DOBA-576091 format. One record per residue (C-alpha): residue in three letters; z, y negated, x. Coordinates in pm, whole numbers, plus 32768, in hexadecimal, padded with zeros to 4 digits. Example, Ala and Ser with C-alpha at 12.3 -4.5 7.8 and 13.67 -1.06 7.14 Angstrom:
ALA830C81C284CE SER82CA806A8557 
END
This chain:
METAA107FC24846 LYSAA257F6946D4 ASNA9F17DF346F3 VALA8917D7F4731 ILEA8EE7C2647BB LYSA9AC7BFA4902 HISAB027B6448DB ASPAC4A7B404993 ALAADBC7B4B4935 TYRADBB79DD48D0 ASPAC987A1047DD LYSAD407B4A4751 LYSAE877A934718 ALAADD779774664 PHEAD297A694575 GLUAE647B304535 ARGAF2579F244E6 PHEAE18797F43F1 LEUAE0C7AD84349 LYSAF877AEB432F ASNAFA379984283 SERAE6679AA41AE LYSAEB47A6B4072 TYRAD557A1A3FFA LEUACAB7AC24124 GLNAD8E7BF140F7 LYSAD2B7BFF3F88 LEUABB87BE63FDC LEUABCD7CF840E3 SERAC747DDB3FE5 TYRAB5D7D963EEC TYRAA417DB93FE9 SERAAB77F164053 GLNA9EB7FA63F31 PHEA8AA7F193FCB HISA8DC7F324140 PROA9DC802A41CD ILEA9E77F71431B HISA9FA7E18427E GLUAB407DBB4336 LYSAA967DCA4488 LEUA9727D0243FC ALAAA627BEF438A GLUAB0F7BF244DD ASPA9C67BDA459D THRA94E7AC544B1 PHEAA8B7A064503 TYRAA477A294679 ALAA8DE79B84641 PHEA95A787045AB PHEAA9178474688 LYSAA1C789547EA TYRA978778C48C1 VALA88A7889495E VALA82279AF4883 GLUA7B07AEF492B PHEA7737C49489F ASNA8197D804931 GLUA7247E7249CF HISA7E27FAE496E VALA83C7FC947FE GLUA89280FD4734 GLUA76381754672 LYSA7E6812D4512 PHEA84A7FC7456E LYSA6EE7F6C45EF ILEA6957F07448C ASNA77F7DDC44B4 LYSA6B77D7345E9 ALAA5767D6B4519 ILEA6237C95440F LEUA6AD7B9A4509 GLUA5697B8645CF GLYA4C07B1B448E ALAA5D47A1F4441 ILEA5F1796D4590 LYSA48979534605 ASNA432781C453E ILEA47176A64544 GLUA55576AF4411 TYRA650778344CD GLUA64D769345F3 LYSA692756A450E SERA7B7761E446E LYSA842768F45BD LEUA8677525462B LEUA98075094527 THRAA1E765D455D GLUAA2976B446CE LEUAB8B76C5475F ASPAC1F7668460A GLUACB0779F456B VALACD977074411 ASNAB7476864400 ALAAAF177CE4495 GLYABB778924393 THRAB3277B5427D ALAA9CD77F342EF THRAA17796A430B ILEAA90797E41A3 META96778B74122 PHEA86D798C41E5 CYSA9017AD54171 GLUA90F7A5D4006 LYSA79F79FB4005 PHEA7277B2340D7 PHEA7BA7C293FEF GLUA7487B643EC1 ASNA5E27B693F47 LEUA6077CD83FA1 LYSA6667D213E39 LEUA5447C503DB1 LYSA4517D163E87 LYSA4F17E5A3E07 LEUA5287ED93F69 ASNA6987F433F49 LYSA65180B63F26 GLUA54A80AA4036 LEUA64980094124 LYSA74B811B40DF LYSA6408224411C PHEA5D7817F4260 ILEA73B817A42E3 SERA78982E3427E GLUA63C838A42D2 GLYA59D82B043DC LYSA446821243EB VALA38A819D42B5 GLUA22A812342F9 GLYA2177FA54310 PHEA3797F734291 GLUA3FB7EB043BE GLUA2E47DB24392 LYSA3427D874226 LEUA4AC7D3D4288 LYSA43A7C464391 ASPA36B7B8B4292 ILEA48B7B844197 ALAA5797B0342A6 LYSA48079F94313 ASNA449798241AF THRA5C179864173 META5F7789C4296 LYSA4EB77B44213 ASPA58E77B840BB ILEA6ED77614130 SERA6BB7683425F GLUA6C9753C41A0 GLUA7E975B640C6 ILEA8B3761C41F8 SERA88D74B8427D GLUA8E9741F412D VALAA2374F840FF ILEAAA074C04265 GLNAA6073484254 GLYAB02733840FE PHEAC3473F84178 ASNAC4F731142A5 ALAAC3371E541BC ALAAD4E726940E3 GLUAE2172AB421A ASNADE771474298 PHEAE59709F4156 GLYAFB670164189 LYSAF8F6FF04300 GLYAFA26E904380 GLUAF1F6E1944CE GLYAFD46ECD45E8 ASPB06F6FD44504 LYSB087711445CF LYSB12171F844C8 LEUB04D733044AF LEUB06B746543D6 SERB0AC75AC448C PROAF8576A24499 GLUB03E778443A3 ASPB068766942A6 ARGAEFD75FD42CF ILEAE897763428E LYSAF5C777D4150 LEUAED4763040D0 VALAD6A76894117 ASPADB177D04060 LYSAE0C770D3F26 ILEACCC76443F3E LEUABE577703F75 GLNAC7D78443E62 ASNAC4D77423D52 LYSAADC76EE3D1B LYSAB2975A63C6B ILEAC12752A3D7F ARGAB1075943E81 GLUAA0874BE3DD2 ILEAAF473943DB9 VALAB5273AC3F2B LYSA9E173C53F8C LYSA99072873ECA LEUAAD071DA3F42 GLYAA6171F540AE LYSA91D71374065 LEUA9C170353F7F ARGAAD66FE84076 LEUA9D36F8A417C LEUA9186EBD4078 ALAAA5B6E044019 ILEAAA36DBA4187 ASNA9436D3A41C0 GLUA9536C604088 TYRAAA36BCF40F7 LYSAA236B894259 SERA8E56AEF41D0 LYSA9B069FE4100 ILEAA826998422A LYSA951696D4305 HISA893688B4214 TYRA9B467C34186 SERA9CC66674226 GLYAAEC65D74160 GLUAAFA647540D8 ILEAB2E63264188 TYRAC8F62AF414C SERACB36185423A THRAC7E612C43A9 LYSAD5D616944D7 ILEAD4F61744651 GLYAD1262B0471A ARGABFA636247D4 ASPAB65645946DC LEUA9F264244725 LYSA98964CC45DC HISAA2563B24512 LEUA9C5627C45DB LEUA98561374520 PROA81D60B24545 LYSA8905F874611 GLUA91F60704718 VALA7DE613A4721 VALA7175FFB4767 ASNA7E95FBD489D LEUA75B60F8493A SERA60660564957 ASPA6825F1F4A0E GLUA6995F3A4B87 ILEA7D75E634BA1 LEUA8865ECF4A5D TYRA84A603A4ABA TYRA95F60244BBF ASPAA445F7E4ABD PHEA9F760A749DB LEUAA60619B4AEB ARGABA460DA4B27 LYSABFD60E149B3 PHEABA1625349A2 VALAC9562A64ABD ASPADA361CE4A1B LYSAD5E626548C1 LYSAD17610C4833 LEUABBE613A4799 LEUAB9460D8462B ILEAB5F6211455D TYRAB5E627643EE ASPAC9C6315436C ILEAC1D644542AD GLNACF564D14198 ASNACA666424182 LYSACD166C44021 LEUACE5682840A4 GLUAE3867DC4138 LYSAECF679A3FE4 GLNAF9A68BF3F6B LYSAEF0697E3E54 GLYAFAC6A3E3D4A PROAFAF6BB63D22 ILEAE966C853C84 VALAEEF6D3B3B41 VALADF46E543B10 LEUADC66EDE39B0 LEUACF0701639C2 ASPAC6B70BB3885 HISACC1722E3873 SERAC25726B371D GLYAB50739D36D2 SERAA0672EB3704 METAA65728F386B TYRAA7A73FC38D1 GLYA999746339EE ASPA8C973733ABF ARGA95A72373A1E GLUAABC72AB3A61 ILEAA6B73023BCC TRPA9BD71B53C07 GLYAAD270ED3B5D LYSABEA71933C21 ALAAB32716C3D6B VALAAFC6FF93D26 ALAAC676FC73CBF LEUACE670773DF8 SERABF46FBE3EDD LEUAC8F6E743E6A ILEADBF6EDA3F35 GLUACFD6E76406E ILEACBB6D153FF0 ALAAE1D6CF23F6E LYSAEAA6D5F40BF ARGADDE6C5D417A GLUAE3B6B474086 ASNAFB06BA7407C ARGAFA36BF63F08 ASPB0526D053E42 ILEAFA16DE43D47 TYRB0276E603BFC TYRAF606F863B72 ILEAF5F6FDA3A00 ALAAEA67105396B PHEAE6670EC37F3 ASPADAC718936D5 ASPAE3271433578 GLYAF7870E23622 VALB00A70A7377C ARGB0277202381B PHEB07B71C03987 GLUB0D770973A5D LYSB13270603BC9 LYSB17C6F343CA5 ILEB0C46F593DF1 ASNB1126EB33F39 PROAFBE6EC73FED LYSB0666ECD4143 ASNB1466FF540F0 ILEB07D70D04001 THRB073723F405E ILEAF547334403A ASPB02D73FD3F46 GLUB03372CB3E62 ILEAEB872A83E7B ILEAE8E74173E1C GLUAF8273EC3CF8 ILEAEB372C73C6E ALAAD6D73803CA7 SERADE274C23BF8 LEUAE6F74263AB5 TYRAD987420397E PHEADF97402380E GLYACC473F9372F GLYAD39735035EE GLYACA272313529 THRAC8670C33597 ASNAD786FA83558 PHEAD656E5F3619 ILEAE956DB03580 GLUAFA26E97360B PROAF346E8F3779 LEUAEF86D16376E ASNB04F6CE136D0 ARGB0E96DBE37DB ALAB0396CF038EA ILEB0CB6BAE385C GLUB2286C4E384C ILEB20F6CA839BD ILEB1A46B463A15 ASNB2C56AB63944 GLUB3C36BA139E2 ASNB35A6B613B4A GLUB35F6A033BE0 GLYB2726A743CF2 PHEB1666AD13BF5 LYSB107696C3BA0 ASNAF96691A3BE8 ALAAF426A883BB8 ASPADE46B153B7B ILEADD66C103A5D LEUACB36D013A92 LEUAC526DCE395F ILEAB5E6EEA399B THRAADB6F953861 ASPA9B5703437B2 GLYAA53701F365A TYRAA3D6F54351D ALAAB846ED5348F GLUABB06D8F33D3 VALACD86CA53400 ASNAD5D6BD532DF ASPAD6F6A5832CC VALAEEB6A4E32EB PHEAEDC6B0B3435 LEUADBD6A3734B1 LYSAE8168F53484 GLUAFC269813518 PHEAF146A1F3643 ASPAE4B68E1368C LYSAF8C68143682 LEUB04768FC3770 LYSAF1A69093857 ASNAF1667933877 GLUB092677A38A4 HISB08F686A39CC ASNAF3E68033A5C VALAEB969643A25 LYSAD4D69C53A41 LEUACBB6AE63972 ILEAB8C6B943A02 SERAAF26C943913 VALAA0B6DA139A0 PHEA9366E5D38A4 VALA8A96FA23929 GLUA7516FF83899 VALA7A56F48374D PHEA78C6DEA36C1 PROA8D06D2136AD THRA9786CE83560 GLUA9676B8334DD THRAAE06B5E34B5 LEUAB296BCA3619 LYSAA1E6AE1369D METAAD869C335F8 ILEAC1669F336C6 SERAB726A6A380B ASPAB4569703924 GLUAA306A4A39B1 VALA9696B6D391B ILEA8C16C623A03 LYSA7C06D58397C VALA7896E943A49 TYRA63A6F2E39EC ASPA63470453AEE LEUA74E70FD3B97 VALA6DB70A13CF6 ASPA7AA701E3E16 GLUA6FC6ECC3E1E GLUA7776E813CBC ALAA8DA6E793D46 ARGA8826D403E0D LYSA8926C783CC9 ILEA9FD6CDE3C9D TYRAA606C9A3E07 ARGA9CD6B3D3DED ALAAA836AF83CA8 VALABDF6B553D29 SERABCF6ADA3E90 
END
């Protein structure tokens, strides 16, 4: 027996399907062959460890494959593995994702410990004193290192999958398509980081939206008759304390003839689209770019719930990319496209703001829009533009929200912004300021 973990035909088929469709795992296995001649069986057994509901080791394993048993014993006998397995068991895509991430980190740690040659010697010649314990420790530490990241990647991928799905939408990607998409995410380190952050920010956006709904009471518009006890007039409440009038209260309640306040809920008014202008200049590269893209993409969740479209514009010293997004129909391929683009030029505010106004002028449905500018740059705007932009903003009832990432806002942009948000640290909680401003 070459496999160290017990499995059946269903488990085997799940692994083979993942391997067949994951070009990235194939590439990794080809690369790892220089470190571990039996790496393919290690990857397969790692998949079973994450995929199977009950994990058991085979009693009879060929001698040279017993090294994989030592590695997996170290990996699975800890709480971090159990936490990760809650997300991966019986889900071949999530199990495959965790397998790739474990193998990546394990061989990276093996290389850092300079144990590659020792591993080859162990496999070819047999026992090396204390080597199995070293491998167990590396596997255990690897699992500790990646447990949280596995959770973030899987939750981020699920968040990206769920964008564009309205209530009751049953359209699901095939396992093959899901594998190919997760491949794109795992191969590109930047996209992986954006997806990890997107999972957290999507939940934050949902919570912020629900919190607003929960605490918003509306405004009193007039009075009417009905039986909504939350909006009773004081004179009706008084009747509850009178023994005789109490029965009159019950009669009016049954007949829906109680006097109540007519509450006009502002949230029911249709809001305009969100036009996102995201700075792609050279200074945004890295953490700022990742945070900005994750915030921009997480706004899809709020827009979907408020029935608003999104228009996305990427700019540096000019407009480089633009896309109209229907939050209820966006695909994960479109999300990956937005996440992967980067330009890296200078900074110009006039061109993207002018383009935003053009879009609003060209589309009747873009009245009452919110323009969200996310930048870390300094670029002045002239007086002529200031006057023209302010005029157009008032004509179309447009609101400009300017977000400055780890920099102070320029004075000229402050003059035409309805709201200025300063982000001092690239933490998830800072995104709440933006969600509150646009929702």
